[in-house]
C-alpha positions in Angstrom: -9.7 -13.2 4.9 -12.5 -10.4 4.5 -12.0 -8.8 7.7 -8.3 -8.5 7.0 -8.6 -7.1 3.7 -10.9 -4.6 5.0 -8.5 -3.3 7.6 -5.8 -3.2 4.4 -8.2 -1.1 2.9 -9.0 1.3 5.7 -5.2 1.7 5.9 -4.7 2.6 2.4 -2.9 -0.5 1.5 -4.9 -2.1 -1.4 -5.8 1.2 -3.3 -7.0 0.2 -7.0 -7.7 -3.6 -5.9 -10.1 -5.2 -8.6 -10.0 -8.8 -7.4 -8.4 -11.7 -5.1 -8.7 -15.1 -6.0 -7.0 -17.7 -3.5 -7.1 -21.5 -4.2 -5.4 -23.9 -1.7 -5.1 -27.5 -2.2 -7.1 -27.6 -5.5 -10.2 -25.7 -4.0 -11.6 -22.1 -4.5 -10.8 -20.8 -0.6 -11.8 -17.3 -1.0 -12.4 -14.5 -3.7 -13.2 -10.8 -3.5 -14.3 -8.7 -6.5 -14.7 -4.9 -6.3 -15.4 -1.8 -8.7 -13.2 0.6 -10.5 -12.0 2.2 -13.6 -10.2 -0.4 -15.7 -8.1 -0.4 -19.1 -7.9 -2.5 -21.9 -4.0 -1.5 -23.0 -4.7 2.1 -23.4 -8.4 2.1 -23.7 -10.3 3.1 -20.9 -13.4 0.8 -20.0 -15.1 3.0 -17.8 -15.9 1.7 -14.0 -16.2 -1.9 -14.2 -18.1 -4.0 -11.4 -15.7 -7.2 -11.4 -16.9 -10.6 -11.1 -16.2 -14.3 -11.7 -16.6 -13.9 -15.5 -14.9 -10.5 -16.2 -11.7 -10.7 -18.2 -9.1 -8.4 -16.9 -5.9 -7.4 -18.6 -2.9 -9.3 -17.5 -0.1 -7.2 -18.9 3.3 -8.5 -18.4 1.9 -11.5 -16.5 1.6 -12.5 -19.9 5.2 -13.1 -20.1 4.9 -16.1 -17.7 2.3 -17.8 -19.8 4.5 -17.6 -22.9 7.1 -19.2 -21.2 4.7 -22.2 -20.2 3.6 -22.2 -24.2 7.6 -22.2 -25.2 7.9 -25.4 -22.6 5.0 -27.1 -24.2 6.5 -26.6 -27.8 10.1 -27.6 -26.9 8.5 -30.5 -25.1 7.4 -31.2 -28.9 10.6 -30.6 -30.4 9.1 -27.7 -32.3 11.5 -24.8 -31.0 14.9 -24.7 -30.3 16.0 -25.5 -26.6 17.7 -22.6 -24.5 21.2 -23.1 -25.6 20.6 -23.1 -29.3 22.1 -19.4 -30.9 19.5 -16.8 -31.0 20.5 -15.1 -34.2 20.7 -18.3 -36.2 16.5 -18.7 -35.4 16.2 -15.3 -37.7 18.1 -15.9 -40.8 16.1 -13.2 -42.5 18.8 -10.8 -40.9 22.1 -12.3 -42.3 23.9 -8.7 -41.2 22.8 -9.4 -37.7 23.6 -13.2 -37.7 27.4 -12.3 -39.2 27.9 -9.6 -36.5 30.4 -11.2 -34.0 29.0 -9.1 -30.9 25.9 -10.9 -31.3 27.2 -14.4 -32.1 27.0 -15.3 -28.3 23.2 -14.5 -28.0 21.2 -17.8 -27.1 17.7 -18.4 -26.7 18.4 -18.9 -23.0 19.3 -15.3 -23.0 16.0 -14.1 -24.1 14.3 -16.4 -21.6 16.1 -14.9 -19.0 16.2 -11.3 -20.4 19.7 -11.1 -20.5 20.5 -10.3 -23.5 22.8 -7.4 -23.0 21.2 -5.3 -25.6 20.2 -1.5 -24.8 16.7 -1.5 -23.7 15.0 0.6 -21.7 11.2 0.1 -20.3 11.9 2.2 -16.9 9.7 5.1 -18.6 6.0 5.4 -19.2 4.5 3.1 -21.6 3.0 6.0 -23.4 6.1 7.7 -24.2 8.3 6.7 -27.3 11.4 6.5 -25.0 10.0 3.0 -23.9 11.5 0.2 -26.1 8.8 -1.9 -26.0 6.3 0.9 -27.6 9.2 1.9 -30.1 9.4 -2.0 -30.7 5.5 -1.8 -31.7 5.6 1.2 -33.8 8.9 -0.3 -35.6 8.3 -1.7 -39.3 9.7 -5.0 -38.0 9.7 -5.5 -34.1 12.3 -8.6 -34.3 14.9 -6.3 -36.3 14.3 -3.8 -33.6 15.1 -5.9 -30.8 17.8 -7.8 -32.2 19.8 -5.0 -33.9 19.8 -2.6 -30.7 23.1 -1.7 -29.5 25.1 -4.2 -27.6 25.4 -2.8 -24.0 27.2 -5.6 -22.2 28.0 -9.3 -22.7 24.8 -11.5 -22.8 24.0 -13.5 -19.6 25.9 -11.3 -17.2 22.9 -9.1 -16.1 19.0 -9.2 -16.2 17.4 -6.2 -17.6 13.7 -6.3 -18.0 12.8 -6.6 -21.8 9.6 -7.0 -23.5 11.5 -7.6 -26.6 12.7 -10.7 -25.5 9.4 -12.2 -25.0 8.5 -10.8 -28.5 11.5 -12.8 -30.1 10.2 -16.2 -27.8 6.7 -15.7 -29.1 7.7 -15.3 -32.8 9.8 -18.7 -32.1 6.4 -20.5 -31.0 4.7 -19.4 -33.8 7.5 -20.3 -36.4 7.9 -23.6 -35.0 4.5 -24.7 -34.5 3.0 -23.2 -37.3 0.3 -21.8 -35.4 -0.6 -18.2 -34.3 0.6 -18.1 -30.5 -3.0 -17.5 -29.2 -4.2 -20.4 -31.3 -1.3 -22.8 -30.0 -2.2 -21.6 -26.4 -5.7 -22.3 -27.0 -5.0 -25.8 -28.1 -2.2 -26.5 -25.7 -3.0 -24.6 -22.9 -6.5 -22.9 -22.5 -8.5 -25.6 -23.5 -6.9 -28.5 -21.5 -7.3 -26.3 -18.5 -11.0 -25.6 -19.0 -10.7 -22.0 -19.8 -13.8 -21.1 -21.8 -12.8 -17.4 -22.5 -9.9 -15.4 -23.1 -8.7 -12.2 -25.3 -5.1 -12.0 -26.6 -4.7 -8.9 -27.7 -2.5 -7.7 -31.1 -0.4 -5.1 -32.2 -1.2 -3.1 -35.5 0.0 -5.9 -37.5 -2.5 -8.6 -36.2 0.2 -10.5 -34.0 -0.9 -11.3 -30.6 1.4 -9.6 -28.2 3.8 -12.4 -26.2 4.5 -9.7 -23.7 1.3 -7.8 -22.6 -1.7 -8.8 -24.7 -3.7 -11.6 -22.6 -7.2 -11.2 -21.1 -8.4 -13.9 -18.6 -10.6 -14.2 -15.5 -8.6 -14.3 -12.1 -10.3 -17.7 -11.7 -8.7 -18.9 -15.1 -5.2 -17.2 -14.3 -5.3 -19.4 -10.9 -5.8 -22.5 -13.0 -2.5 -21.7 -14.6 -0.9 -21.2 -11.1 -2.5 -24.6 -10.1 -0.7 -26.3 -13.2 2.7 -24.8 -12.2 2.2 -25.9 -8.8 1.3 -29.4 -9.9 4.5 -29.4 -11.8 2.8 -29.3 -15.4 -0.1 -31.8 -14.7 -3.8 -31.1 -14.9 -6.4 -33.5 -14.1 -4.2 -36.5 -14.7 -2.9 -35.3 -18.1 0.4 -33.9 -18.4 0.5 -30.3 -20.4 3.9 -28.9 -19.7 7.1 -31.1 -19.4 8.1 -31.6 -15.7 11.6 -30.8 -16.6 10.6 -27.6 -17.9 8.7 -26.5 -14.8 11.9 -27.1 -12.9 14.2 -25.2 -15.6 11.5 -22.3 -15.7 11.4 -21.7 -11.9 15.4 -22.5 -11.4 16.6 -18.9 -10.1 19.2 -17.7 -12.5 20.0 -14.1 -11.9 19.0 -11.4 -9.4 16.7 -8.6 -10.5 18.4 -6.1 -8.0 14.8 -5.9 -6.1 14.8 -8.8 -3.6 13.9 -11.6 -6.4 15.6 -13.7 -8.8 14.4 -14.8 -12.4 14.4 -17.8 -14.0 12.6 -18.1 -17.4 10.2 -15.2 -17.4 9.0 -15.9 -13.8 10.0 -14.3 -10.4 11.5 -16.2 -7.9 11.5 -14.8 -4.1 11.0 -15.8 -0.6 8.1 -14.1 1.4 7.7 -14.1 4.8 9.6 -17.4 4.7 7.6 -19.1 1.9 9.3 -19.6 -1.3 7.1 -18.3 -4.4 7.0 -18.0 -8.0 5.5 -15.4 -9.1 4.0 -13.8 -12.5 3.9 -10.0 -12.6 2.1 -7.1 -14.6 1.6 -3.6 -14.8 -0.9 -2.0 -12.8 -0.8 -4.7 -10.0 -1.5 -8.1 -11.7 0.1 -11.0 -10.0 0.0 -14.7 -9.9 1.6 -16.3 -7.0 2.3 -19.9 -6.5 3.2 -20.8 -2.8 4.3 -24.6 -3.0 4.8 -25.1 0.7 1.4 -24.0 1.1 -0.4 -25.6 -1.7 -1.8 -22.2 -2.7 -2.1 -20.2 -5.7 -2.9 -16.5 -5.1 -4.3 -14.0 -7.9 -4.5 -10.3 -7.4 -5.9 -8.0 -10.4 -5.8 -4.4 -10.0 -6.0 -0.7 -11.8 -3.0 1.0 -10.8 -1.5 1.0 -14.2 1.7 3.1 -14.7 1.8 3.9 -10.9 5.5 3.9 -9.2 3.8 2.1 -6.6 1.7 -0.5 -8.4 3.5 -3.2 -6.4 2.1 -2.1 -3.1 -1.7 -3.6 -3.6 -0.5 -7.2 -4.6 2.1 -7.3 -1.9 -0.4 -6.2 1.0 -2.9 -8.6 -0.5 -0.2 -11.1 0.0 1.3 -10.2 3.1 -1.3 -8.6 5.2 -4.5 -10.8 3.9 -3.8 -13.9 2.5 -0.7 -15.2 4.5 -2.0 -14.2 7.9 -5.2 -16.1 7.3 -3.3 -19.1 6.1 -1.1 -19.6 9.1 -4.5 -19.8 11.1 -5.9 -22.3 8.8 
């Protein structure tokens, strides 16, 4: 894979690449670490020499981890199932609960990002026109999400929405009685043997369910292995098998050659079915069930309109061609 990566690098296909980890059949098959400027959210970390122990922003890959935690909490009957009315879970907003235009919203609409509310994240994340940034600056982030103008009936169209993930994080914290990062540590990270992580928080101290997680690439690969194994790790069930199946069921088209499940992207790549978690800058966790393989890519192309190029090139020009001959 090293020679294939070098060729992709010479052709400018993997700019900004920080790390690659490939795990196949439960074994570390190959890894690569580079050097480059990195950021923790908007804060520059300077030039970083990446290695196996280096934490990296996952950005919106965090959303897919939050979906796993929701499934764990659902298995413990601590959060509402996807069919339950969404506004009923937020009784502190009686005006919104009573709004007939919002009565049809369900938890499932949050899980599939199909709330039908006016929400824009297709502008840079340093702009107040970005709804996620405006949400973080709002006095009450949950009211900000739930009172957005109704744009269309819920459940009909996928529309990228970090606010939906914020609502899920609130339901997890409220149902479990634990902060999101504490519940994640107890139910996911510690059982997986993840010894270090950082879950960044907003100004109010609440960990961001949408973009706050920092992990090493190897530990992110463990999460992929857990999904690949149907929720079982080292003989212990961590996530209900039914949730893994529901989470990875294609539900709505994204409009760019992928479908969306419960906060995971499903698509075919070079004839292989994949489930992926994706984040700003080129962060990507890809699970390939038919190859019994997990691929992690981290990169520093934050807010680049073509940030997708690097993880796609790693998968399609480096990893898959190498696996075809092994």
